[in-house]
N, C-alpha and C positions, 0 to 999 in steps of 0.2 A: 842574332836574328831578332827583329822587333817582335813584340807581343802581338801586334795587330797587323803587321805587314810582312808576311813571309816573302822570301827572296823572289819567288816567281811572280809576285804581284808588283814588283818594282823593276822588272826587266824592261828593256826597251820595247819589246813586243807588248807587254802589259801597259806600259806608259802610253804607247800609241793608241791602244784601245780605250784607255781612260781619257785621253785627250779627245778622242772621237765623240764621246758623249757630251763634251763641252764645246763641240763644233770647232775644234782646233785641228787643223791638218798638220801632220808631222811627216818627216822623212821615213820612207819604208825602212824598217830596222835591218832588213837583209843586206842593205847597201849603206848603212849609216856609219858615221864616226861616233864612237861612244867613249865617254870618259866617266869613270867612277872614282870619286874622291872619298877615301875611307873604305876601301874595298876589302880590307882584311886580307884573307888569302885568295880572294878573287873568285869565290865559287859562283856567284851570280853571273858575272861577266864572262867567266869561262864557259858556262853553259850557253850563253848567247854566242860566243865566238865559235863554239862547236856547232851550234844550230845554224849559224849564218856565216859561212866561211868567207863570203865576199865583203863582210863588214870589217871595219878597223876598230880595234878595242884597246883602250888604255886604262890601267888601274893604278891608283896611288894610295899608299898607306904609310903611316909613320912607323909602324911596327916591322922591323927588319925580318924577324923570324917568320911572321905571317906571310910576308912577301916572298921570302925564300921558299917556303912550303908551297905557295901558289905557283911559283916558277917551276918547281920540280913537277908539279901536277900537269901544268900546261905542256911541258916538254914531253912527259909520258904520253899525253894524248896526241902529240905530234901537231900541235896548233902553231901556225905561223902568223896568224892575224891578231895576236894579243900580246901586249907588253905590260909587265908589272914593274913598278918603281917604288923605291922607298923615298919619301919626301915629306917635309913638314910644310906648314903654312907659308913660311917665308920663302921656301924653295919654289912653291907653286906660284906665288905672287911675282916672283922674279923671272918667271918663264913665259915665253910666248907659246901658248898651247896650240894655236891654230883654231880652225872653225869646227866645233863639235855640234852634232845634231841632238845628242842626248848627253846631259851632264847630271849625274846622280851624286848627291852629297849625303853621306851617311857615316855610321860608325863613330870614330873619335871626332870627326869633323862636324858631327851634329851637336857637339857639346861646346862649341866655340862661344866665347863671350860676344856681346852685342857688336862691339866695334870690329872684332876679328871676322865675325860672320858678314858684316857689311863689306869688308874688304874682299872677302872671298866671293861674295855675290857680284860685286862690281867686276872682279876679274872674269867671272863666268859670263857676265853680260858682254864683255869685250871679246870673249872667245866663243860666242854662240853663233851658230849659222843662222841664216835668214829665217828658216822654219824650225829653229832649234827650240828645245824645251829643257828647263832646269827642274830637277826633282830633288827637293830639299827635305831632309828629316829634321824635325825640331820639336821642342817640348813647350806647349803653351802653358800659360799661367793657370788655366783652369784645372790642370792636373797637379799643380804645385803643392796642395795640402798633403798628398801622399808622399811626394818627393821630399818635402820638408820634414815629414814625420820620420822617414827613413834616414835622412841626413842627420837629424837630431839624435836618433838612436845610435847610429854608427859613431857619431862624434862623441857622445857620452861614453860609449864603451872604450873608444880609443883614448879618451882623456885619462883613463885609469893609469896609463903609463905615459906621462908627458914627455919623457925622453926617448921614446921609441923611435927607431928609424922608419923611413917610409915603407919599407918592406914589411916590418912588423905591424905598422898601422894598417896596411892592407890585409894582413892575415887576421888581425883583430876584427876588422870590419867584416871579413868573411865569416868569422865565428859568430858574430852578432846576427848576420843575415840567416845563418842556419838556425839560430835560436828563434828568430822571428818567424821563419818559415814553418817551424814545428809548433809554434804556440798561437799564431794569429788565426782568427776564424776565416772562413772562406770569404772572399770579397776582393775589391780592386787593390787594396793595400797589400794583401798577401800575394796577389798575382804580380804586382810590381816587385815585391821582394824576391819572388822566385825568378823573375826576369833578371833582376840585378845579380843574382847568384851566377848567371851565365855570362856576365860581362867580363871583358878582359881586365887585368889589374889597372891598366891605364884609364880605361873607360870608367871603371868604378871610382878611381881617384878623382877624375875630372868632374864626375856628376855628383858624387856624394861626399867626398872628403876635402874638396877644395872650396875656397871662398867663391861665391857666385853673385852676379848681379841679378836684380829682379827679372823674372821671366816676363816675356811679352804676352799680352792677350792676342787673340786672333786679329782683332781690329788693328792693334798697334803693329802687328807683323805685316799686314797688308799695306799699311801706310809706309812702313820702313822699306819694303821691296819696291813700292811705287816710287819712292824718292831715288831709288837706284836705277830707274829706267826699266823696271820689270813689272809685270802685271800678274796678280794672282789669278790662275785659271781654275783650279779645282784640286781635288784630292787624287792622289795616285790610285787610291781605291775609292772610286766615286760613291760606292754604297754608303760610306761613312758620312756622307753629306745628306743622305736621305733620312728624314726623321723616322720613317717607317721601319728603318733598320733597327731601331731601338725599342720597338713595340708600339702598339696602337695608342696606348695612353700618351706616350711622348709625342707621337705624331699629332694627336688631336689637340693637345695643349699647345704645342708649338705653332700649329696653324692659327690658334686664337691670339697668340702673344707676339710672335716674331715679326710679323709684317712681311712686305714683299721685297725690301732691299736685300740684295744677295749677300753682301758681306755682313750686314747686321743680323740677318737670319741665321747665318752660320755661327755668329758669336753667341746668339741665344742658345743654339743647339749645343755648343761647347759648354755653356753654363749648365744646361739641363742634364748632360751626361758626364760632367766633370772630365772632359776630354783631356787625356794626359799626353798624347803625342799626335803628330801629324806628319804626313809625307805630302808636301805641297808641290803642285805643278806651277811653274812660273814661265811666262813668255814675254818676249820683248816686242811682240807684234800685235797682240790682242788688246783691244780696248774694252772697257767695261760694258759698253752697249752691245758688243758682239757676243757676249757670253750669256748662256741661259741661266735663269735663276736657280735651277737645279739640274743635275745630270739628266740629259734627255734620253729617256728610256726607249724612244722610238728608234734611236740609233742602233739598238741591240739587234734589230732585224738584219742589219748589214754585216754582223759579226759571224765568225766561224767558231764552232764550239767543239770541245773535246772533253772527254771524261773517262776516268779510270774506274768504272763501276762494274760490279757483278751482282747478279740476283741472289737474294738470300734463299737458301733451300736447306732442308734437313738431310740426314744421312740416307734417307730413303728416296731422295730426289723430289720431295714435295716442294712446290714453288710457293714462296711467300710474297706479299706485297711490300717489298722493301729491297734495299741494295746495301752492299758493302763497298765503301769508298776506298781510295788508294791507301789511306792510312789505317784501314781496318775498322773505321767507325761505321756503325750501322745506322741506317735511316729507314723509315717506313712512310708509306703514303697510300691513300685510298684513291688518289687521282689517277685514272688510267693513262692520261697524257704524260704526267710526270714519270710514271713507271716506264712507259714506252720510250720516252726521250732518254732516260738513263740507260735503258736496255740498248738503245741504238748507239749512244755514245760509247758504252762499254764494248759493243761489238765492233765499232769502227776503230777503236783505240789501237795504236796511237795516232791514227789519222783524225782529222777534224771534219766536221759536217757543217754545211751551210744551213741556214734556216729553211731554205727551199727543200733541201734533202730531208730534213726532219719533218717538214709538212707532208711531203709525199709519203713517207714511211709511217707517219702517225695516222694517216687517213685509214679508217676502217671501211672496206668496201661495203659491208653490211649496214653501215651507218654513213651514207655518202654525204656527209655535211662538210662544210668548209671548216677545217680545224686550224687554219692559220692563226686566228685570234687566240684560240686556246693554247696553241704552241707558244705563241709570244708571251702570253700571260704566265705560263709555266717557266719560260726562260727568264722572265723578269723576276719571278720568285726565287729561282735558283741563283740568279745573279745577286739578288739581295742577300740571300743566306750563305752564299759561298761555301757549299759543301766541299770537304776535302776531296781532291781529285778532279775538280771541275776547272777547266781552262777556257779562255776565249781570246780571240785576237781579230784584227781587222782583215787579215788575209789568210789563206790556207796555211796550216802549220808547216814546220820544217820537215816533218815526216812525210807530208804530202808531196814534197818536192823530190823525194828519193826516186832515182831512176834505175837503181841496181835491181835486177830480176832474180837475185839470190839474196836471201836475208844475210845481214852481217851485223855484228855488234857495233854500237857507237863507241865502244871502249877500245883502247889499245891492248893487245894481248901479248906484247913483247916480254913482259916480266912474269906472266903467269901468276900462280898463287905464291904470295910471300907474306911475311908478318905485316909488312906495311900495307899492302893493298887488301889484305883480308879484312881489315877494319876500315878501309878507305870509304869515304862517303862520296858518291858520284852524283852528277846531275844529268837527268835526261834532257832531251831537246825541248821539253816544255818547262824546264827549270826545276822539276821535282827531284827530291833527293832519294837516293837508294844505295844499297850496298849489295855486294855479290857474294854468295856463299861459296865455299870450296867446291861443292858439287856443281854449282852453276859455272864456276871458272873452268872446271874440267870439260863440261858440256860445250862451252864456248871454244875451248882450245881444240876440241875434236871436231870443230866445224859444224856444230849443231847436229851431229850425227846421232842416230838411234831413234827407235820408235817404241821403246818399252815404257812402262809406267814411270820409271825414274826420269827418262828423257822427256816425257810429256810434262811431268811436274816441273822440271827445270825450264822447259820451253815456255809454259804458261806463266811461270813466275817471272821470267825475264821479259816476256811480253807485257805483263802487268806493270813492271817497273819502267817500261819504256826503254829498255836496254838494247832493243833490236830495231833495225830500220831496213826498209826495202820498199820497192814499188808494190802496188796491189797484187801484181802478178807474183812477186816474190812471196808474199804472205800466202797467197792462194796455193802455190806450189808446196810450201812447207806444211800447211794444214793437210794437204793431200797425202803427204808422206805418212801421217798418222792414220788417216782414213783408210788407207790401203790395208791396214791390219784387220779391218772389219770389226773393230771394237766400238760399239755404239756409245760407250762411255766417253770416247773422244768426240763422237759426232754431235751428240745432243747439245753440249755447251757451245758449239760452233754454228748452230743453225742460223742465228742472226748474222754472224760474220759471213757465212757462205752466201746468204741472200744478197748482202751488200756487195760481195765480190762476184756476183753473177750478172750485174747490169751496170750500165753506164751512169755517170754522174747526173746526166739529164733526166734519168729515170729514178733517181734517188740512191744510186749505188756508188761504188768507188772507182769503177773502171773509167778510163778516159773515153772509151767507146765500147759499144756492144760488140761482143765477139762470140763466135761459135768455135770453141776450142776442142771439138771432137778430134781425138788423136788420129783416127784413121777411119776410112769409110768401111762400113760393114760389108763383109764379103758376101758374094752370092750364096756361098755354102751356109753362112750363118743365117742369111735371110730364109733360105729353104728350111733349115733346121728350126728356125723360129716359127715359121708357119706350121711345120709338122707338130711342134710342141703345142701350139695353140689348138690345133685340131684334136690332138689327144686329150687336152684338158676339156674341150667342149664335149668330147665323147665320154668324159668322166674317167678316163684312163690315166689317173693321176701318177701312179707309180711308173708307168711307161714314159710319161712326159718328163718326170724328174730324172729318170735314168738317161734319157736322151740328152737332156740339158747338162747333166753331170758329165757325160762323156765329152760333150763339146767343150766344156770349161776345163776339164782335165787336160785336153789336148792343147788348149789355149788359155792358160791360167791368168794371164795379164791382158788378155784381149778384151777390149771394151765391148765388142759385139757379143762375145761369149758371156761376159758378165751381165750384160743387159738381157740377153736371152734367158739366162738362168734366174736372174732376179724376177723377170716377168713370170717365169714358171712358178716360182715360189709365191708370188703375189696371187696369181690366178688359182693356185691350189691352196690358198689360205694358210700357208706355212709362215706365219708372221714374224716370229723371232728370227728364224733363219733368213727371211727376206730382208729384214732390217740390216743384218750383218752383211749380206751380199750387196745390198744397195750402198752401204757404207764403203765397201771395197770399190764398187763402181764409181762412187763420187770421188774416190782417191785418184781416179783417172780423168773423170769428166762429170761436171755437175751443172753445166749451163743448159739444162734441159728441163722444161716444165713437166714433162712426163715422169722424169726421175723424181723430181720433188713431189709430184702427186702420188706416185707409188709409195714414197717414204711417208707422206702424210697419212695415207691409208693404213700402212703398217703401224704407225703410231696410234691411230684411232683404235685399231683392233686390239691393241695392247694397253688401252686405257691411258695413253699419254696425250690427252687432249690438249693440254697447254701447248705442247710443241706442234701438234697437228694443226691447231688453229693458227699458230704463228706462220706456218708454211702456207696454209691455204689463203690467208689474208695476203701474203706476199705474192702468191700466184694470181690472185684476183686483181691486184694492183696492175699486173702486167697483161692480164687477159680476162676482162670482166664480163665476157659473154659466154664463158665456158660452163655448160650445164653441170658437168661432173664436179667442178670446183665448188660451185654454189651448193650442190646437193651434199657434198662431203662436209662442207662447213655447217650446213643445217644439221647433219647427223651428229657432229661433235657437240653443238650447242644443245641438241636434244638429249644427248647422253649426260650432259652437265646439268640438265634441268632448266636451262635458259630458254624457255618455251617461246617467248616473244621473238627472240633473235632467231631461233630455229625456224619458226613460222615465216619470218621475213625472208630468210635465205632460201627457204624452200619455194616460196612464191616467186622469187626472182628466178630460180632455176627453171620454173615452168614457163618463163617468158623467153628462154633461150632456145636455140635450135636443137634438134635431135633429142627432144624430150621423149622419154620411154616410160613404160609402165611403172618401173621402180620409183621414178620421180613423183608420179601421182600417188603411189602407195605411201611413200615417206610423208608427203603432205597430209594424207589422211591420218596417219599414225600420230603425227604432231598435233593435228587439230583435235583428235580424240582425247589426247592427254591434256588438252586445254578446255575440255568440256564443250567443244564446238562440234557436237556429235552429228548433227544433220549434214553439215558441210563435210565432215570427215567421211561419212558414209558415201557421199557423192564421189569423192576422190578415190576411195577404196574400190567402189564398184567400177569406176573408170579403169583403174589398174587391172582389175579382174577381167574386164572386157578386152583390154589390150593384150593380156598375157594369161589366158585361162589355165594354162598348165602350171602356173606358179601358185601352188596351194597356200603359200605363206600369206599372200594378199587376202585370200578368203579367211584365213585364220585371224588376221588383223581386223577384218570386218566383224567377225563374230565376237572378238574380244571387246571391240568398241560397243557393239549392240548390248553386250552384257551390262555395260555401265549406263545405258540409256533408260531412264525411268519411264519414257513414253512407249518403250517396246514391251509388249505383253509376254508372258511366259510361253504362250502358244506360238507367237510369232518367232520368238527366239528358238524354240524347239524346231519349228519348220525350217528355219534357215540352217540349223545344224544338220537336219536331214538332207537338205540340198547339198551341203558340203559332202556328207557321206556318200551320196549318190554320185557326185562328181569324181571323188577320189576312187570310189568303187569301180567306176567305168574305166578310169586310168589303170587300176590294178588288173582288171580283166584283160585290157589291151596288152599288158606286159607278158601274158601267157606264161607266167612263172608258177610252176607247181612245186610246192614244198610240203609234201606229206610227212607226217610225223614218223620218225624211224626209231624212236625210243621204246622202252618197255612200259606198257600200261599197267604198272603195279601201283595200287593205291597206297602202299606203305613204303615205297622206295624213297631213297634220299633224293630230294627234288633239287634240280638246278634252276635257280630263279634269276632272271635277268632284269636289269633296271636301265631304261633308256631315258636320258634326261640331259638337258643343257645346263642344269643347275646343281650338278654334283661338285660344288665349289662354295666359296663364300656367297651365300644366297639364302633367302628365307626358306626355300624348299629344304635345304640341308638341315635346318633346325627341326623341321618336322620329321624328316626321314631318319635322322641320326639315332634316336632311341630304339627304333625298330630294326635298323640295320645292325646296330651293336647287340641288340637283345635276341635276335633270331638264333635258335639252337643250331650250331654248326654240325651237330651230329645228324641232323635231319634235313638241313638245307645248305646248298652251295650257292654263294652269291656271285653274280657276274655283273660288272659295270660297263655300260656303253655311254661314254661321255660325248655328247654332240656339240660341246663348246670347245673352242681352242684354249680357253682359260684353264690353267692347271695350277692349283695353289695347295696350301697345307691341308685344307679341307678335302680336296681331291685325294691327297695322299692318305688321309685318314680312311676314306672309303676304299681306296685301292688296297690298303693294307688288310682290310677285312674281307677281301674278295678272293676267289680262287682264280679269277681271270679278269683282267681289266683291259678294255679296248678304247682307244681314242678314235672315234668314228666321225669326227666333224668333216673329214674330207671324203667320206663315202657317200655315194648317191643313195636314195631311198631303196632302190633295188639291191644295190651292193650291201647295204646294211641288213636287209631282210635275209639275203643269202648268208651273210656272216653269222647272224643269229641262228639260222637254221643249222649251219655246219657246227656251231658251238653246242648243239644239242640242248637247247633251252626248253624246259618244260613249262614254266610260267614266265610270261614276259610282261613287265610293268611299263606303262607310259607315265612319266612323272611331270609332263609338260602340258598336256591338253592343248588348248588353242593359245599358247604363248610362244615366245621366241625360241628358236632352236628345237622346236618339236619335230618329231619324225613320224607323225601319224600315218602318212602314206605307206611307210614301211609296214605298219601294223595291218594295213589293208591287204597286204600280200600274204597274210597269215603265216609268219615264220615260226610261230609257237602254237601248241595246241590250246593253251589257256592264256588269254590276254586280258590285262586289267589296267584300268586308268585310275590315277590317284594323285592327290596333293596339288599338283601345279596349277589346276584350273577348276573353279567351282561350277562345273557344268558337264554336259554330255560331249563326247567326241563327235557323235553323229555317225560313227562307223558301225556297220553291221558286224564287222569282224572283231570288235571290242566286246568281250564277253561280260565283263563285270566293271562296276564302279564301286570303290570302297567308300562307305559313308559311316560315320560314327553312329552308334545306336541311339544317341541322344536326339538324332534327327528323324527318328522313325515317325514322329508326330510333328506337324500335320502329315497325314499319310497320302501325299499327292506327288512326291518327288519322282516316283517311278514313271509317272506319265510324262515327265520331262526328259527322260533318259532313253537312249537306244540300248543302253546296257542294263543287265540285271544288277541288282544292288547287293553288295555284301554289307549288311549292317553289323558292325563290330563294336563291342563295348571297349572303350579306351579311357582309362583313368588319366593317362598322360600321353600326349602326342606332340610335344614340343620340348626341345632341349634349350634352356636358357644359356646365356653366356656366363661362364664361371667367374668372369671378372666384373660382373654386374655390380653397380653401386648398392649400398645398403638402402633400405626403405626408411624414409624419414616420416615423422608424424604428419598428419593431415595439415596442409597449408592453411585451410580455412580456420583452424583453431587459432592460428596466429593472426591471420588477415581479417577475420570477422566476416568474410564473404566467400562464396564458392568460386573457384577457378575451374571453368570447364576447358576442355581441350580436344584437339583432333590432330592425329598424326597420319591420317589417311593421305594417299596420293591425291593431288588436286584433281586428277581425272575423275575421282569418285564424287567430288563435291559439286553437285548440280544446283540449279536455282531453287528447286523444291527443298533440298537439304538446307540451303541458306535461309529460306523462309521459316522453316521450323526452328532452326537454331536462333534466329532473330526473335522469334516469339518467346523462346525460353529466356533469352537475355533481357527482353523488354519487360518480362514479368519478374525478373530478379535484378533490379536496376543497379545493384552494387557489384554484381558478378563480373568477372573478367573472362576473356576467352583467348586461349593460346592456340595458335594454328601453326603447325609444323610443315616441313617439306616445302618451304616457300623460298626456293632459290631465285626465282624470277621476280625482279622488282616490279615489273609491269603487272604481273599476276597479283602481287600484293596490293598494288594500287587499284586494280579492278575489283578484287574481293572486298577491299575496304569500301570502295564506292557502292557496291551492291548492298553491303550490310548497312551502310549509312542511309541509303534510300529506304531501307527497311526500318529505320529509326534507331540504329545502334551507333553511338558515338565512336569515332576512331580511337579515342583515348582508352577505350575498354578492350581494344584488340592488341594482342601481342603476337608478332610473327617470328617464327624461328626458321632459320635456314637448315637445309639438310646438313647433318653433322656426322662425325664418326660415331660408331655404335655406342661406345661408353658415354660420350657426351649426350647423345640422344636419349639414352636410358636415364641419365641424370636429370633431363628435363622433366621427367615424371614427378620429381620431388617438388615441382612448382604447381602441380595439377591435382585437383580433387577427383574429378570424374571425366572420363573421355566420352564424347558424344559421337556415336557411330554414323557413318554415311549410309545411304541407301539409294538405289537397290543393290549396289555392290558393297557389301559390308566389309569391315576389316578382318584380316586374318592374322598375319604376322604382327601387326601393330597391336591388336587386342591381346595377343599372347604375351608380347613384351610388357604391355601395360599391367597385365595380371601379375606377372613376375615382380613388377615394381610396386605392387599393392594398389594399383589404380583400376577399378572396374570400368567396363565400357557399357554405356547404355545403348542397346541395340534394338532395331526394329525388325521383327520377323516379317519377311516379305514372301512373295510367291515363288521365287526361284531359289535354286541352290546357292547362288551367289549372295542372295539376300538373307541367307540363313547361316552364313559362316559365324557371325557374331553370336547367334542363338546357340550354336554348337559349343562355342568356347565358354559362354556363360553357364551353360548347363553342366559342362564337365567340371567347372570349378564351384558348382553349387550356388550360383548367383542368379537364381530365377528372378529376383526382384529387379534385375537390370535388363529384363527382356520386355519389350513393349509389343503390342499386337495391333496398334493403330497409331497414327500420327498424334492424335489427342492423348492417347495413353503415354506415348513417348514424352510429350511435353509435361504432362502432369507428374510422371515419375521423376523427370529431371528436377522439377521444382520442389518435389517432396523432400529431397535431400537437404534443402536449405535449412530445415529445422531439425535435422537428424545427424548433426555433425559427430557426436560421440559414437553413434552406431557406425557411421561411415569410417571413422578412424579405426574402430575395432576391426572392421573388415580389412582395412588397409594393412594393419600391423600383423594380422594373422593369415594373410593371403598365401604366403609361401608355405605355411604349414598345411594348407589344403592340397598341395601338389605332392603326389606320391613319389618315392624314390626307391631304388633297389634296396630292399630291407631284408632282415633275417626271416620275416614271415613268408618269404618265398615269392613276393610280388615281382613279376617280370612284365614290363610294358608290352613286350612282343609276344606274350603267350597267346592271347586271343587272336592276334594277327597271324601267327603261325598255324593255329587251328583252322582259321578261315581258309588259308591257302591249301591246307590239307583237304578240307571239305570240297573246295572247288576242283581239286585234282581227283578226288574220289568220284565226283559227279561225272567228270570227263571219262575216267576209266570205266565207269559203268555204262558208258554210251548214252548218257542222258543229256538233254539240252540244258544249257546254263539257265539258272533260275535264281530268283532273289532268296536269300536266306540270312539268318541272324546268328551271330556267335556272341554269347555272353560269358562273363567270368564264371 
């Protein structure tokens, strides 16, 4: 095989596509007469004969053993349209070959002398059809220096034994080649040596050990073939004629020197890159004026493309911006169109896709711009770089012509596994080489049966190798065999494949026409059961609904209607993992349904698999772009990924669709509030509340947004929380649910304490809760967990292990949750969410426990009259105005520690300013907290410390980066001083602190988790003490760590304190390097972080047992 011309690039199909870019029309290879002179064992033309059974193929070589091997192989494959012959040049010249459409000259025959080559080309001219093309492999003189160097070295080594016979001379030459391969530095000479090692003995003798005439230059070659009545058309791999293929430097200089004459320009390029070999296309019909100066890249638009690519991902399923090609080589790209095209080619493989199909599937509905030009540009780049596994041709590929509706191998299975075929190298219908493992042979011989992990591995491996063929229906049916197992590890890698197999070619898919392949009509019984299940779910009778659906499926385990009914039950009852499994089973029978794809996308969203969810939703919107739910779900995924501009765009589109509901307005409001568009956010959230006043989550979202608005006063915020409390209180009264305490009112008894939260998982709340959960004395307290989130991870497991009872309550209604808490005999019930997601505040309004406390999740009041206490650290006792903002009484508790850092946290490094010579300020607050007033104050600090830099984290959205840069630039801050960091994994995020000297807090909603993480990493946070509880979180943290110097009491104070540290770097470094020493741990002196916490709970219980009203109190160490 040539160093630069793999066999599949010189097949008739590849030659036709190469001729296309030179404006030369050739015969369709599927029906062509093909001759390969110097075919070796005929691997290349055998692959063509297999792919094109209606073509007639002939191969000639001088090596009898190679021809014999090739004949055995073609016979084993059962091919009748190919003949292989042993013949020398004289035999060929003496033969009337007939009219051939493609003549390829290679191998031994590429080493002919000048006169012999002329004779052979003249013979080809006489035996070429009217539209025929000759493809000749030859070695130009520009590559002669390396060839001469090798020839000299081999000749010198062979001369040590002047009497050696030819065989010994060849063996000596091979020894010298090994020596050179091991000693030469990397470069073109070593590459040619390595290629020479692969040559046959005869080829090695002819090229390097025999006397030779001077090689031709490219210009001389073109003159020679012209004298024979042939015309040079171009290269078999046209990319090699493009200067850009050799780098921008070569392209620039070539444009300055080479001129416009086609042949002359190529000669200059040969000089520039020391071209060592060429595969030249020759025609008897084309004249020079009909040929383009360079390969015409506009012709690529008419080609069909195929590619054997798969996405790079790690063992945990994380998706990377890169692919693995057919040969295992990895590539990376940040171009989304490149990534998408390679995804699509990999999904369609072994089928080919037209440019039109690629354009349809590359269009993002949320960015409805014409992507044709971008797609063509990427294809041009891919064409130029030729990544392994990429193929192209003028017509749909051989696999596209398959009509069998059951998959079959392209190989003959008559011989099974043997020593010979175990190591046999085969060619797929694209010409790519592959071998078959014994496991794969057994899988093939058993008719591709089996759906276990081993069968899946064999199937996917054979697919990747191009060893299987069948119609789109055949592939669809075989994929479905695996999907029926319900294993989502089979489903996820196939999502792109399934989308392509769901629609017709005209809509970007692979089917010849759109079909509805529903196996059977849903029975009336199933429809009635389906309606009954939906009614039960609406009535929140989840277990009854699930029981009904399970019974239906048990009676009809493979019935599509039963599977659909059960999957809908699971979706509507939020059982996401099980829902995905059942949807997978359902798709094993039927997946040409937008509703099924939508349910699957929802399940993927809810389990944080947003990459796949977005993939599905984009596919759905390409088919139905007015569907409000598709747009809304796409907005939700982008929101969860922090892509706020895209989330906002999708949400706005959803509001222009039909059937807009309250949830769509609410989502728009939440997205806007996270983008600091708080006035507009409030309008949408109020609209959602007006449309659906019974959905208290919308009210919660409004309160959370208001907490971030610096224009909202503390009194206004308090009044709005009171309104929420009154609304929920009215609902609770209407429930007529009486839950009187039935336990023993003993102030000293062991207390059963319940915690209700959606954050008992990997979440900032768990970092705050963990020290107290673990530290509470189990001799005096029993802990019960109520998780309102469907997420269950190792942190959840930790909390569950420390409880006497753990309940997953995300599927319970508020009333059902209250009843559950009541029946569990809870004495003290904690809300750890406040007005954040997954809260269950309405359940607290039903008073399921005698003492109810809010803590951690939300820095503000719940607004509920039934919430007795709010825990506040004793450091916030001053200023003494918080109680006026809370409906709850306050438990002021002294806490020396209330945050558990990650044990894998990076070490603290010295102050960056000592090395940099200037301060680096930073902020890792959510963008939602960064309002225009905050930016103005930050800009003032930066303006007065002109060398300082500013790191801003949590910036996943590029448009948000642009907007924040623009605002700061308008305030006089150069963009070069701003460093933006994307949201990162925890340990990477913690390591960012080693680049920062001081964090600048936001206001009025100050940092909580971020400030605690920063302290652990030695970075203090300059915070502004505001009027609300949310505005004093930072104050609390700084006081706990003894950092009063980092608390400001006005904006001017904030600015001056930030600037004061510019001249106090040693002091700041001392604070940094001793920060962790300030944080207490469980020690021999008896310190227990939960001691004061437990005493506070006991005091609240004592007050209740005494029949007293709840009141504010303080617990100190």
